[in-house]
C-alpha positions as a printed NumPy array, in Angstrom:
array([[-59.795, 192.274,  39.311],
       [-58.254, 188.945,  38.331],
       [-55.711, 188.929,  35.552],
       [-56.525, 186.67 ,  32.576],
       [-54.953, 183.235,  32.384],
       [-52.079, 182.769,  29.958],
       [-52.161, 180.276,  27.098],
       [-48.956, 178.461,  27.963],
       [-47.977, 174.891,  27.137],
       [-50.105, 172.399,  29.081],
       [-53.045, 174.721,  29.817],
       [-56.51 , 173.142,  29.58 ],
       [-58.776, 175.216,  27.329],
       [-62.364, 174.978,  26.085],
       [-63.227, 176.003,  22.536],
       [-65.87 , 178.751,  22.407],
       [-66.239, 179.069,  18.634],
       [-66.363, 176.816,  15.595],
       [-67.213, 173.194,  14.953],
       [-65.394, 172.101,  18.081],
       [-67.318, 174.478,  20.384],
       [-67.447, 173.136,  23.932],
       [-64.645, 170.567,  23.47 ],
       [-61.697, 170.486,  25.881],
       [-58.134, 170.699,  24.541],
       [-54.565, 170.999,  25.797],
       [-52.341, 173.811,  24.554],
       [-49.288, 172.299,  22.88 ],
       [-47.505, 175.458,  21.793],
       [-48.008, 179.209,  21.916],
       [-47.241, 180.562,  18.44 ],
       [-47.437, 184.181,  19.56 ],
       [-49.63 , 186.857,  17.993],
       [-52.763, 185.372,  19.706],
       [-52.389, 181.946,  18.078],
       [-51.85 , 178.541,  19.727],
       [-51.793, 174.903,  18.671],
       [-54.143, 172.603,  20.564],
       [-54.872, 168.874,  20.622],
       [-57.396, 166.585,  22.306],
       [-55.891, 163.237,  21.291],
       [-58.985, 162.197,  19.351],
       [-60.36 , 164.566,  16.706],
       [-57.179, 166.646,  16.739],
       [-54.337, 164.239,  17.569],
       [-50.698, 165.204,  18.059],
       [-50.026, 164.405,  14.4  ],
       [-52.6  , 167.018,  13.303],
       [-52.857, 169.7  ,  16.001],
       [-55.309, 172.526,  15.422],
       [-54.222, 176.152,  15.193],
       [-56.718, 178.383,  16.949],
       [-56.893, 182.033,  17.952],
       [-56.821, 182.593,  21.685],
       [-59.94 , 184.767,  21.559],
       [-61.865, 181.642,  20.505],
       [-60.684, 179.723,  23.582],
       [-61.576, 179.875,  27.265],
       [-58.558, 179.093,  29.458],
       [-59.179, 176.997,  32.561],
       [-57.043, 177.334,  35.71 ],
       [-55.778, 173.76 ,  35.248],
       [-52.253, 173.098,  34.028],
       [-50.955, 169.691,  32.93 ],
       [-47.199, 169.228,  33.098],
       [-46.563, 167.49 ,  29.777],
       [-43.101, 166.417,  30.938],
       [-44.51 , 164.278,  33.77 ],
       [-47.526, 162.839,  31.913],
       [-45.457, 159.851,  30.807],
       [-43.535, 158.765,  33.936],
       [-41.69 , 155.937,  32.165],
       [-40.267, 158.454,  29.695],
       [-40.579, 158.67 ,  25.955],
       [-42.749, 160.755,  23.699],
       [-46.171, 161.943,  24.788],
       [-48.991, 160.115,  23.   ],
       [-52.624, 160.866,  22.175],
       [-53.789, 158.525,  24.925],
       [-51.775, 160.589,  27.433],
       [-53.634, 163.736,  26.38 ],
       [-57.032, 162.02 ,  26.627],
       [-56.153, 160.568,  30.039],
       [-54.948, 163.945,  31.335],
       [-58.164, 165.648,  30.243],
       [-60.305, 162.897,  31.79 ],
       [-58.394, 162.964,  35.099],
       [-59.061, 166.704,  35.36 ],
       [-62.792, 166.317,  34.752],
       [-62.889, 167.081,  31.034],
       [-64.013, 163.837,  29.427],
       [-63.726, 163.811,  25.631],
       [-66.837, 162.341,  24.012],
       [-66.093, 159.345,  21.847],
       [-68.466, 157.9  ,  19.283],
       [-68.525, 154.415,  17.845],
       [-67.569, 155.66 ,  14.401],
       [-64.086, 157.045,  13.761],
       [-63.941, 160.835,  13.484],
       [-61.499, 162.782,  11.436]])
């Protein structure tokens, strides 16, 4: 039997519960006690990451190294998160009106 995937920094996850059901996210931080912070760079940007219980997330076997996302250096930005998700096949739906 396969062991479950961990919710470590950079893991791609899909929300299984709540308003954001079906949306892809990146794990930013594991807060312990089955709680993580996630962001998608659009509805939940880096400035307002979402706290979510791990039982409401489905971990994918894809890891994004957040240290190498920005090769020129500097702080990671929301566009880097969106680009990383899109490059791995998890396109974030964007509407014409601003969400949030």
